[in-house]
C-alpha positions in Angstrom: 94.8 110.9 212.4 97.4 108.4 211.2 98.0 107.2 214.9 94.3 106.7 215.5 94.0 104.6 212.4 96.9 102.5 213.5 95.4 102.0 216.9 92.1 101.0 215.4 93.8 98.5 213.2 95.8 97.1 216.0 92.7 96.7 218.2 90.8 94.9 215.4 93.8 92.5 214.9 93.9 91.8 218.6 90.2 91.1 218.8 90.2 88.8 215.7 93.2 86.8 217.1 91.4 86.3 220.4 88.3 84.9 218.5 90.5 82.5 216.6 92.1 81.3 219.8 88.7 80.9 221.5 87.6 78.8 218.5 90.6 76.5 218.9 89.7 75.9 222.5 86.2 74.9 221.5 87.6 72.4 219.0 89.9 71.0 221.6 87.0 70.6 224.1 84.8 68.9 221.5 87.7 66.6 220.6 88.3 65.7 224.2 84.6 65.1 224.8 84.3 62.9 221.7 87.3 60.9 222.9 85.8 60.5 226.4 82.4 59.6 224.8 84.0 56.8 222.7 85.8 55.4 225.7 82.8 55.5 228.0 80.7 53.7 225.4 83.4 51.0 225.0 83.8 50.5 228.8 80.0 50.4 229.3 79.8 47.7 226.6 82.6 45.6 228.2 81.4 46.2 231.9 84.7 47.8 232.9 83.6 50.1 235.7 87.1 51.1 236.9 88.2 52.3 233.5 84.8 54.0 233.1 85.2 55.9 236.3 88.9 56.7 235.5 87.9 58.2 232.2 85.4 60.4 233.9 87.9 61.5 236.5 90.7 62.2 234.0 88.4 64.2 231.7 87.0 66.0 234.8 83.4 65.2 233.9 80.6 64.3 236.2 78.3 61.6 234.9 75.1 63.6 235.7 76.4 66.6 233.7 77.4 64.7 230.5 74.9 61.8 230.5 72.4 63.5 228.2 75.1 64.3 225.7 76.6 60.8 225.5 75.7 59.0 222.3 76.8 55.5 221.7 75.9 54.9 218.0 72.4 56.3 218.6 71.9 54.6 221.9 72.2 55.8 225.5 74.7 54.4 228.0 71.9 52.7 229.7 70.8 50.9 226.6 74.4 49.7 225.9 74.9 48.5 229.5 71.6 46.5 229.5 72.0 45.0 226.0 75.5 43.8 227.0 74.5 42.8 230.6 77.1 45.1 232.1 75.9 44.8 235.7 78.7 47.0 237.2 77.8 49.9 234.9 74.1 49.4 235.5 74.7 49.6 239.3 76.8 52.7 238.8 74.1 54.5 236.7 71.4 53.3 239.1 73.4 54.9 242.0 73.1 58.3 240.3 69.5 57.7 239.3 70.3 57.8 235.6 68.4 54.8 234.4 65.8 55.7 231.9 62.2 54.9 232.9 61.5 52.9 229.7 64.7 50.9 230.2 64.2 50.2 233.9 61.5 47.6 233.2 64.0 45.6 231.1 66.8 46.2 233.6 65.0 45.0 236.7 66.0 41.4 236.3 69.6 42.5 235.8 69.5 44.8 238.8 68.2 42.0 241.0 70.9 39.6 239.6 73.6 42.2 240.2 72.5 42.7 243.8 72.7 39.0 244.4 76.0 38.7 242.4 74.6 36.0 240.1 75.8 37.7 236.9 
């Protein structure tokens, strides 16, 4: 009976330690996402497409997968790019069909200017 009790206690300790470890991984993932989110917003604001793409690549994220989760102070990446006239980022988001329908009306002059390289 003593051995069975020890085995049960050992198994419970093992399971609880795995749960703690899994929780730490989730914290690390959320920290890395927040870090990438901050960088992507900054690069979208400053029209730095190479750094934007490098951040996605280094974090191993695909823009279509994380776009809905990105929050730039309550605004979307599209809003940030259009408000700051970031033509390179607008073209990149347009390439992946991520421009919001509401925002596309405001972005049309920017998209035309970006295609003709006037901005």
